[in-house]
Each structure stands twice: as C-alpha cells, then as structure tokens.
DOTI-461004 format. One record per residue (C-alpha): residue number from 0; chain; y, x, z. Coordinates in nm, 2 decimals, always signed. Each point is the difference from the previous one (the first is absolute). Layout:
N
[node NUM,"A",[Y,X,Z]]
...
This chain:
73
[node 0,"A",[-0.13,-4.25,+1.71]]
[node 1,"A",[+0.34,+0.07,-0.13]]
[node 2,"A",[+0.27,-0.20,+0.18]]
[node 3,"A",[+0.32,-0.16,-0.23]]
[node 4,"A",[+0.23,+0.06,+0.25]]
[node 5,"A",[+0.12,-0.37,-0.03]]
[node 6,"A",[+0.31,-0.11,+0.18]]
[node 7,"A",[+0.01,-0.31,+0.25]]
[node 8,"A",[-0.14,-0.24,+0.09]]
[node 9,"A",[+0.30,-0.22,-0.08]]
[node 10,"A",[+0.04,-0.42,-0.03]]
[node 11,"A",[-0.14,-0.08,-0.35]]
[node 12,"A",[+0.34,-0.18,-0.12]]
[node 13,"A",[+0.23,+0.03,-0.30]]
[node 14,"A",[+0.26,+0.10,+0.24]]
[node 15,"A",[-0.21,+0.28,+0.16]]
[node 16,"A",[-0.10,+0.15,-0.33]]
[node 17,"A",[+0.34,+0.00,-0.19]]
[node 18,"A",[+0.15,+0.17,+0.34]]
[node 19,"A",[-0.28,+0.27,+0.03]]
[node 20,"A",[-0.15,+0.05,-0.37]]
[node 21,"A",[+0.14,+0.18,-0.25]]
[node 22,"A",[+0.01,-0.17,-0.36]]
[node 23,"A",[-0.16,+0.15,-0.31]]
[node 24,"A",[-0.22,+0.26,+0.19]]
[node 25,"A",[-0.41,-0.03,-0.04]]
[node 26,"A",[-0.21,-0.01,+0.32]]
[node 27,"A",[-0.25,-0.15,+0.21]]
[node 28,"A",[+0.01,-0.29,+0.26]]
[node 29,"A",[-0.25,-0.16,+0.23]]
[node 30,"A",[+0.03,-0.36,+0.13]]
[node 31,"A",[-0.16,-0.13,+0.33]]
[node 32,"A",[+0.08,-0.05,+0.36]]
[node 33,"A",[+0.08,+0.14,+0.32]]
[node 34,"A",[-0.32,-0.03,+0.31]]
[node 35,"A",[+0.12,+0.19,+0.33]]
[node 36,"A",[+0.16,+0.29,-0.12]]
[node 37,"A",[-0.20,+0.04,-0.30]]
[node 38,"A",[+0.08,-0.08,-0.39]]
[node 39,"A",[-0.30,-0.17,-0.16]]
[node 40,"A",[+0.03,+0.03,-0.40]]
[node 41,"A",[-0.10,-0.35,-0.17]]
[node 42,"A",[+0.08,+0.14,-0.35]]
[node 43,"A",[+0.11,+0.34,-0.16]]
[node 44,"A",[+0.17,-0.01,-0.35]]
[node 45,"A",[+0.20,+0.23,-0.20]]
[node 46,"A",[+0.33,+0.00,-0.22]]
[node 47,"A",[-0.03,+0.27,-0.27]]
[node 48,"A",[+0.39,-0.11,-0.09]]
[node 49,"A",[+0.19,-0.18,+0.21]]
[node 50,"A",[-0.14,-0.07,+0.38]]
[node 51,"A",[+0.29,-0.21,+0.09]]
[node 52,"A",[-0.03,-0.24,-0.28]]
[node 53,"A",[-0.36,+0.00,+0.09]]
[node 54,"A",[+0.05,-0.13,+0.36]]
[node 55,"A",[+0.30,-0.23,-0.06]]
[node 56,"A",[-0.14,-0.18,-0.30]]
[node 57,"A",[-0.38,+0.05,+0.06]]
[node 58,"A",[-0.15,-0.26,-0.23]]
[node 59,"A",[+0.10,-0.35,-0.06]]
[node 60,"A",[-0.32,-0.17,+0.04]]
[node 61,"A",[-0.34,+0.02,+0.15]]
[node 62,"A",[-0.33,-0.15,-0.01]]
[node 63,"A",[-0.27,-0.05,+0.29]]
[node 64,"A",[-0.35,-0.09,+0.02]]
[node 65,"A",[-0.22,-0.08,+0.33]]
[node 66,"A",[-0.30,+0.14,+0.08]]
[node 67,"A",[-0.31,-0.15,+0.17]]
[node 68,"A",[-0.12,+0.34,+0.11]]
[node 69,"A",[+0.11,+0.38,-0.02]]
[node 70,"A",[-0.31,+0.06,-0.20]]
[node 71,"A",[+0.04,+0.12,-0.37]]
[node 72,"A",[-0.13,-0.26,-0.23]]
C-alpha cells in the first residue's frame, strides 16, 4: 500500500491548523486518536482546493442516527 507521507499527529484545533497548514494547497488528511504510541485514523479525507479551509471550516452542520445493530438493513 502506498504511503501518503503525512505529518503529525497534531492537536485538531484552529490554532494548530492555522500555524501548521498552508492555505490554498490541496491535500489529504486523517482524523483520529492516539492509542499508546500509534495514531489510529478514524476518518480520512481529501481537499482538491484548500486543505486548510477544509480543516478549519469543516462543515457547518451534521446529522446522525443511532443503530440497533451493526448489521446492514
């Protein structure tokens, strides 16, 4: 499997993003958590225009639902 050669992990805050990520550059990102000394990615995404804007602004709203089981219906 090819590596994306990502930097980090860093804290997912507006200040960290502003300090570390250049504007108006496309790129890939992974959101997750540390377990022991290992970064566990829980979401992987891409911005084809402005990675910094995607990370800082994200999406203004979200929706969710609970599931009764892990089975697909």
